[in-house]
Each structure stands twice: as structure tokens, then as C-alpha cells.
N, C-alpha and C positions, 0 to 999 in steps of 0.2 A: 775543793773549797769547803771541806767538811770539818776542818779543825778550828777551834776557837782560839782567840788571842790568849796567850799564856798570862796568868795573873798570879801575883803573890797572895798570900792570905791576909795581908794587911789591907783593910778596907776603912775608908773614912765615910761616915754616914752623916748627912746634913739634912735637917728638916726644911721643907719648902714652906714659907709663910703662907698661912691661909689655906693649907691643904694637908691632907693626911698622907700625901704621896711623899716618899723619900727619894732623894737623889743620891746615888751612891757613886763615890769616886774610887776607881780601882787603879792601883799602881801596876803597870805591865812589867814583864820581864826585862824590857829594855830601859826601864826607868821612867818612861813617860806615863802620864795619867790619862785615864779615860773615864768619863762620867757614864752612869747607868740610868738614863731617863727612860720614860715610856715614849711611844711615838707621838702622842699629843704634846708632850713637852718639847720634843724636837721640832715639830711643826710650829708650835707657838700660836699666838692669836693675831699675828701680822703676816705679811707675805714673805718676810725674811726670817729664817730660823734663828732663834737666840743661840743655837749651838753651831752656827755656820763657822767652818774652819776648825772645829773641835773633834776630838775622838770620842766616840761613845762605845760602850761595850755591853754585851749581854742583854740587848733589847729584845723583848719577846714579841712575837707576832705570828700570824698565819699567812702563808703564801696564798695569794688570791689569783694571780695570773703570771704567765711567763711570756716574755718576748724573746724567742730563740732564733731570730733572723735579723739580718742587717748588721750595721756597725754600732748600733746602740742597743745591744742586748741587755737583758736583765730581768728583774721580776718585781712585782708589787707585793707588799705585805701589809697586813692590817692588824691592829690590836683588837682582839675580840672583847676587851674590857674597856670600853670608852669612859672618858670623864664626862662631866655634866656641862661642859662649856661648848656651845655650838660653834664657836669661832675656831676651835682647834681640831685639825684633821687627825684622824686615827690611822691614816695610811701613808705609805712612802714608796718611792721607786728606788730599787737597788741596782746601780749601774755596773755591768760586768764587761763592757766594751764589746769586742768581737768574740768573746767566749760565751758559749751557751751555759747558763747556770745549771747545776745538778740538783734542781728542786722541782717540785710539782705542786699544783694547786692543792691546797689542803694540808701541806706540810706545816707542822708547828715547829718553829725554829727560834733560836736566840742568836742575835746577830751583833757583830762589832764592825766598826768602820769609821770613816771620816764623813762628817756632815758637810755638804756643799750646796751652793746655789748655782744651778745651770741655766744659762740664758739661751734657749733655742734660737738659732740664727745669729747669735752673737749679742753682746751687751749693747752695742751701738744701734741695733735694730729697733730698740724701744719696747720690746716685748717684756712680759713678766718672766720670772724665774721659776724653775722647778726645784723644790727641795729634794735632795737625794742623798743616798749613801754611796760612797765609792771605796775602793780598796777594802772591800768587806770580806769578812770570814764569818762562818756560821756553823752551827751544829744542830742536829735534830733535838728538839725539846721533848718530844714524845714519839713513840713508834706509830701509834694509831693516827690515821688521817683525821683531821678536824673538819667539821662542817664550816663552809665559808660564811663569813658574816653576811647578813642579809643586805641586799642592795637597797640603798635609800631611793625611794621612788621620787622622781622629778615630775612634778605636776604643775598645772597652771596656778594652783593655790600656793604651792611651795616656792616657786620662783618669783621673786619680787618684781614689780613693774619697773622700779627705778633701776638704772643700769649700773652706775658706779659713782662713788663719791668724787667730789672735786679734790684734786691733789693739793699738796703743800709746796710752797716755794715757787721760784721763777719757772721751774720746769713742770710743776704740777705733779710731782711724784707721790704715788699713793702707797709706796712700800712700807712706810713706817706707821701707817694708820691702822688702828685696831679694826679687825674685820667685823662687819655688821651683816651677817648672812641672812637676817630676816628683813633687811632693808634694801640691799643691793644685790643684783643678780651676779655680778662678777665676784663679789665677796662670798656669796653662797658657793660658787664653784671652787674658789680658792680654799674655802673651809672644808671642801670635800676632796682636795687634791690627794691622789693616790688611793682614795677609798672607792669601794664598789657603789655604783649608782646605776639607775636604770630608768627607762621610759617605756611605758606600756602603750601599745597601739600607736606608734609614733608616726605622725604625718611627715612626709618627706618635703622639705622646702628647698633643697639644693640637690640636683641630680648627681648620680654616681660619676665621679671623675676618673680620668685615666690612672690616677694614683690609688684607686680602690677606696674612695671615701665618699660619703654623702652627708647631707645635713637634714636634721629633723627638728621638730619643735615640740616643746612640752605644752604649748598653748596655741592651738590652731585658730583661736579667736583674736590673737594679737596681730592687728593690722593685716588682715587676710587679703590676698588678691582674688580675682574672680576665678582663678584656675588652680587654687590650692596652695599658693606660695605665701610668703610673708613679705609685706611691702616695706621698703626702707624709704620713708617719706620725709625725713628730716634728721638733722644731726642729733636731735634729742629723741629719736625713735629707733634706737639701736636694736630693739627686739631681743631682749636678754634670754628669752625662752629657747632660742636657737642653740643647737649643740651639734658638733661634728661627730660622726660615727665612723670609725675604722675597725678593722677586725684583727684579733689575735688567733683566730681559728685557722687550722690548716686549710689552705685554699683547695687542695685536692679533694678533701671531704666536704668542705663547706665553701663553695664558690661565693664570692661577694656578689650581692644582688645588683642587677642592672636596673636602677630605679630612676623614675622621672618625678618631677614635681607633681604633687597631688597623689602619688602612691602612698602606701602605708606599710610600715613594718609591724605587722600584727603580732600580738603576743608581747613578750618582754625582750627588750634589747638592753643588755647590762654588761658592765665591766668597770675597771678602774677609771677614774677621772684623771685626765692628763692634760698637759698644755704644750702646744708647739707654736712655731712662728708662722704657720700657714692657717690661721683661723682661730687660734686661742684654745679655749677649753673644749675637750671632747671626751667621748667614751671610747675606750679601747675594748671592743666587745669580746667577751668570752661566751656570751649568749646572744644570738642574733635572731630578731623577729623574722617571721616569714613574710616575704614580699607579697603584698596585695596590689596587683596591677589595676589601676583605676582608668586605664585606657585613655590617657591624655592624647588628644589629636592635634596635629599640626594645622594651623589656621590657613585659610585662604581669603584674600581680600576680594571685594566685589569687582566686577569688570566695570570700567569707566565708560561713559558715553563718549561719542565722537567729539563733543564740544568741551570735554573736560581734559585739561592737561594733568598728567600724572607724573609726579617727581618722587623718586625713592632714594634712600640712602642705605648702604649695606657695607658693613665691615667684613671683608672676605678673608680675614685672618691669614696674613702671610702667604698669599697666593702667588705661585710662580710655576714655570714649566716643570719644576721638580716636584710639585705637589702630585698626589695620587690622582690618576685619571678619574676615579670615582668622585673626588671632590669637585672637579670641574663639572661633572655630570649633575651632581646634586645642586650646586649653585645655579646651574642653568635651569634645571627643572623648577627650582624655587622661584627664579625670576619669571619664568613663563607661567607656571601653574599656580603658585601661591601669591605672587605679586601681580599677576595679570599683565605681564609685559609692560612695565612703565615706559613712558615716553622718554624720560631722562633718568639716569641713575648716577648718583654720586657714589663712587667706590672708594673704600679706604683699605689700606694695607695691601696694595698691589706691589709685589716685589719685582725686581729686575729679571732679565732673561736668564741669569744664572742662579737665581734664588739665593740661598744663604752662602754660596761660595763667594769669598771675598777676593774677587779677581779683577776689580776695577770696572766691571760692567755696570752701566747705569740705565741703559735702554730697557723698556718693558713692553715693546711692541709684540714680542712673541707671547708674553703672558696674556695680554689683552686679546690677541688674535685667537689664542687657544680657548679663551672664555667665550668670545663672540661666536666662534665656530660651534661650540657646544650648545650655545643658546639656540642657534639656528637649527641644529640637529634636533633639539627638544621641541621644535615647532614654534619658536619665537621669531621675532623680527630680525632682519639683517642689520644688527646694531653697528654703528660706527663708534669709534673711540677717539678721545682727545686727552692729552696730558702733556706735562712738561717733565723731562727727565731732571732729577736733582743732581747736585754735585755729589761726588762719591763719598759715602759715609758721612754726609752732613745733616741728615734729617732724622737721626735716631733709629730706633727699632733694632731688629736683629742685625748684628754686624755683617756687612756684605750684602744684605738684602735690599737696601735702598728703597724701603717702602715709600709710597707716595699715594696721593689721591688722584683720581682720574674720572672722566665722564664716559658713560655710554649714552647714546641717544638713537632714536628711531628716525632715520631720515625721511621716512614716509609720513611722519607726524610733525616733526620740528625741523627748522632750518638752523644751521650753525654757520655764522659768517667768519670764516677763517681769515685772520690778519697776521702778518708777520710781526716779529718783535718779541714774542713771548719766549723767555728762557729762564734758567734757574735763578739768575741774580737780578734781572731787570724788573722793577715794580710796574704793575699795570696802572695806568692812569684813566680817570674818567673825564671825558671831554664832552662839550656841549655841541651837538650836531643839529643846529636849528631847533633847539628846544627839546631834543631827544638825547638821552645819555648814550655815550658810545665808548667802548673800551679801546684803549690804544693798542692793545694786543688781545687776540682772542684765540685760545685762552691766554690768561696772564696770571702771574702770581701776585698776591697782595703783600706788599712791603717785605720782600724776602730778605732785604739787607738789615732789617731791624733785629736787635738783640733778643726780642721776644721769641724769635723763631730759631734760636740757636739749638742745634741737636733736636729739632722738631720739624714735623711736616709743615710745609708752607701751603696756605689755602690757595685754591685754584678757582679763578673767576671765569665764568663763561657767559657769553651773550647768545641767547637763543631767540627764535621767533616762532610763535605758535599762532596760526591763523591770523597773521598780520600783527600780533601783539608781541612787543618786546618782553622778554623774561630774562632776568639776570640771576644765575645760580652760582653760589659759592660752595665748593666742596671743601670740607674741613676735617682735620684730624689733629686735635690739640695735644699738647704735651701730656705725658702719662702721669700717674700718681706715684711713680716710683720714688722711694725715699721718704714718703709720709710715715708718720708714726701710726701704728695700728690702733684700730678702734678699741681693741681689748688689751692694750698695752699698759705699762706702768705709769705713764704720764697722762693725766686727765685734766682738762680735755686734751686730746692728742694734737700735736702740731702738724698742720697740713702744709708743709713747706713748698710743695710743688704747685700750690694754688696760685702763687704770685705770677708764675709764668703764664698760666692760663688766663688770668685776669688781664695781663698785658696783651695777650693774643686776642682776647675778646674785644678789647678797646680798639684794636686795629681793624678788626672785621666790622665793628660797629661804625667806625669812621668811614670805611669804604661804602657801607650801605647809605650812610648819611650823604656822601658825595653824590651817589646816584640819585638820591631823592632830592638833593638840592637843585638838580637840573630838572627833574620831573617828580613833583610830589606824589603823583599817582603811579610811579614806577613799581613794577613787580620785582621785588628782590627776595630771593629764597636762599637762606644759609642752612646747609644741610651737612650732616656728618657725625662723626664720633668726636664729641667735645670733651670726652673723658671727665665729665663732671655732671652734677645733679641739677635738676631744675631749680632747687632752692639754694644753689651755691652762689658765691660772689661772682664767679666767672660768668654764669648765665645772667646774673643781674647786670653785669657790665655789657653783655651783648644786647640786652634789652633797654639799656639806658636811653632816656629821652623818647622812648616809644618808636625808635627807628625800626626795631624789629620786635615782634611779639611771638609768644609761644602758643600756637593753636592747640598743642597737646593739652593745655589747661582745660579745654572743653571736654576732654574725656573724663569719665569717672576716675577718681583717684586710684581705685583698685585696679585700673587698667594701665596706669602710667609706668610701665617698666618694659625693658627689653634686654636685660642683662641680669644674671644671677651670680652673686658673689657671696661666698660664705653663708649661703642659705637666705640671703636677703635679695629679694627682687627689687631692682633699681633701674634707673634710666641714665645712660651715658650718651646715647644717640638722640639727636634732636633735629627737627626741621623748624626753623624760625622763618617768619615771613614779614614783609613790610605791610603797613596799612593799605597801600595801594594794590596789593595782591588781591584783595577782596576776600570773600568767604572761602574758608578752607575746610575740607573734610580730612580727618587725620586718622590713620590706622597703623598701629604697631602690630606687625604680623608675627605671631609667636610660632616660630618653627625651629628654633635652635636652643635658646638659653635654658629652657626648662627640661631639656632632653639629654639623656646620657649619650645618645648617638647624635653628634652635631657635625654640620658642615662648617660652622663657624660658632664662636662663642657669643655672638651678637645676633639679636633679632633685627630684621630690616624694618624700615618705616616707609610708608607711602602716603603722600598727600595728593589731593586733587583740587584743582581750581577751575572755575568756569572761565570760558573765553571772555 
């Protein structure tokens, strides 16, 4: 690809109003025309290039980075002679497909090709586009290597506090808005698209993933957690100083660091700014800071007294007999050592006995038996389990896995009154047994026939007795956020379409709790699980409506209210809500997974304790 597009000697030169820059139109040998702008002209001052769909030729720049792996190979180039408009990027990505480009960082080239807007994940995903050149040809503009343009330093002072402007029209599209990089964080990153940027001594807010990525922040004082993360505490607290880091360095010579939240990439981490559909803007590092391990430790909850009932919730992330034996061991050790062997555990994402194999199996007794055996081996109690098998492939999750919620309980601490009648499709009823609530089936599913539970896990209600006191526990795993528009997408505010289902689900669980309390206003009702939504969300508001259930998590300091880390934001999806009759609750989110690159699950468990 070292040959330039053939051109005739006939050139048309047109002055650009308000600028000394000239735009040159060249007639190619094939008779088509190609304009000769600079990179900042191609990028323009909005998210969509004014040259989209057009041919450009003889565009100068210096190669700053090469991606020579995968199916999206190419390179970044940058104009070393920028204009004076902060809204126009001086860089661009040149896409070469599966062919490794024959360029190196520092090459000075002139390039021709077609300008396009690429939407990672597809245009329907709601993300932003990447302006790029395709079908490109180039030639060396100089033999000597050029010094790379200096990486723009991303600092707390440079990144605006405001995240993004509100969009235009019914869908809130922001693509046509002029960028305001000094006012909005996303506008700043878009104005740097394809350019070299860097963060010095970058605190890690999202641990290294299996895909070789981590998250850092340019502003460690932006909504900090107690353990070095960045708290997502509201829809208006997006934390724009976060940025994803991946590497363009050869893995053999530069292994990607295994980082936890609270660690630091000391020195400078720098490379071109890029956008993808798994988190938005990030740095493709050509220079990686050295990992400073700040020795983050996994937490342990305190041991309860004999008069305290402990109830936990734990998403065990697609657990099946096909899972690695080490996963069972780690989950068991966590339940025994980190969670102090809770009396009752609400489990989420328990798969059937054949795991992801889609063979019609729905029973999960072998999965639960393997877990309880591992717990006992780890020194824990001889837990019993209860659950209801779902209909095949009716509850969402991994196809064939048939994930469901289930209970573990210590029979030496609590009693479980088994009653017939609980199955996949029969709703549990609350009856009045001489002034005491009683479940028609134990365990039983809450309103499984309702549309709200379509392709979603149905909640499981269980009636327990602790030292003579009735306790009703509901294990939950609400519908996922799949299909929602991304926080960093082109529609602002983003549409959270999945929210409707979770609100409907929350209303049904709220109604169940209300039924129990209508029989006994002092009844202890505990709704625990992965609700797939935030404490400030409409779904959680629907759960708490009328004061039927409350959130004892609110008693924790705000900087401790998280148990899941997504795109560098520490947030909470798992909750334990209690009825007023439950009494005083101590609440502990036990941080053992979400902040660590080495995880048994992507969720942290939660434990509550109540007095007899």
C-alpha cells in the first residue's frame, strides 16, 4: 500500500471562508474527484465528519500507532500542525481490515482514501461513531522518522465535570451539535478522537478484565469509594474522568498488568483515543504505566451472635457442574470464611445440571449438591437447598443454562416448612393461618404467569422459622439491562428500555410483601437478590412504594454502597430490602470479587443480620 492515487495535473483550489487553509480538489485518473483537506477538516467540529462518504487525497500526517492484530487492523495518524479550534481533532484511524499495514510509528505519510463513520457494535446499538479512512493508499512523505506529537495530558482540571449535552429531537441525538470540549467530558474525548492523549499516575477504578482492559480515572476525587474506586451514585453522576485502557504493545514483551481497583499505573499511560461499544472512549496504549500494587484485600464480615439471623445474597455467575472445580472451592470458602456461614443464602444464576448445553435439562440438584458439598469441605455447615426448576429456556440467561434463584439454609439454625404445590407455573398465595401469614407452597414462585417475568427469572418465596419467629425471604433476579442505550452513546439522555420490565417485576414483589404484611403488620419480610438496578432507579422506588419494603443499605456511608464494578464505575445491583416489622438491620456488602481481576463471580455478596 505504498502507492498514491494517480492524479492529473489539473487542480481546483478553493479558499475556505474565515481561514487561511485551502481545500484542494484533485481529479483522479478514473475521473472522480478527491478533496485535499487536513485531518482537522475531515474530523470537523461535530461528531460526524463533513467529508463522510467522500474521497480525500494527499492528506498529511504522522503515524502514531499501529494495530496489527485481529480483524480490525489499521493505524492512527495525526497532523503535527494543528489548527486553533479545540473542537476539531487532529487524528484519525485508518482501517485496513485483516491486513497489517506496512507503516510504523513515526512515519510521515500522505494518505488518500474514503472518509466513513463506523459504529462499533452496529448503528442500532446506540453508540457513537468513529471517523475513519478506508480503502486507503499512502506514500512516505519523508524518509526520516518524525517525533510523535506530544500526548495531551488528561487531568482533573482538563476534564469537565459535566458529562454530555442534552440531545436534539425525540431521540436526543447529539451528533449534529458543535463540540464543546471545555464544557462536556464526552465532547472533550470526541475532540481528541484518534489523537494521542495520556494520563499520569492513573488510579485504577475498574480491574483488569479477561479481555485485557482496565479502567482508570483522571480525577481520583470524583465521587471516590472507600477502597479507591469511583462511585456511580445517580444518573447525573456519570464520572466523566473515567477512561478505558487497552494495549497496542506486544503481549510477549509487555504483558498487560493484572490490576485491582485502588492500584495505580505509575508514570504515563498514553496512546490514541478511540471509541468502542464496550465502554466508549479509551486509550489504546503505546506507553503503559508501571503497575503499583496497593494490596487491596478481600473483606470478611463479622461473625454473628447466636441470637442474630444472618441472610445473604450472592450471584454465583452461571454456576453449573461444568464450572471449574476451583470456582466451587472459591465460592465455598467465601461463604464460610468471608461471609461467616450465613443462616440463609439467596443464590442467583444457578444453572441446571448440564450447564450451558441446551439438552432440555432443567433440574439443578447436582449443581446445588456440588456447592453444598464444597461448603462442608471448607468447614461450613451442612446446608440444605430449596428451589423450583423452571420451564426449559423460559427464564432468560445463557441459552440452555436455565438459570434460577435458589435457597441454601443451615438446618441447625433455621427451620423450613416444606409444603407441596410449588412448581414453575403455579403462583404462591399468602393465606391467614390464625393471624399468621402462611405460604400456600413452600417454596413458591411469585406470580410466574405474569408478563413481567417473560424471559426472566421468577422470584422464589420461602417461609423460614428462626428461634420461633417467622421470616419470609424472597430470592430475586430481575431482568437484565440488555438493549439499553449506552451511557456514552449518541442519544442523550440514553433510553433505558429494559427498565419497564423491572418496574413491573418490582410491583409484583411489592404486592407480595404487602399481602404478607396485611396478615401481620409486624411480619419479617426480606427481599434479597440481584435486582439489576440501582438504589436510585424507578424499579427500586417501586419495590419500596408505600413503605412496604425499605433499604437498610441507606444506613451505610454513600462511599460504601456498591458491589459491582462496570466500566470503571462502582455501583450497586444487588440489594436486600426489609419490611418495617423485620426490625433493626445491620448491613454489610462484602467486597471480595467486583474490584479484583481474579474473581469467583462478578458480584460481591451482601449479608444482613437481624435480632431475634
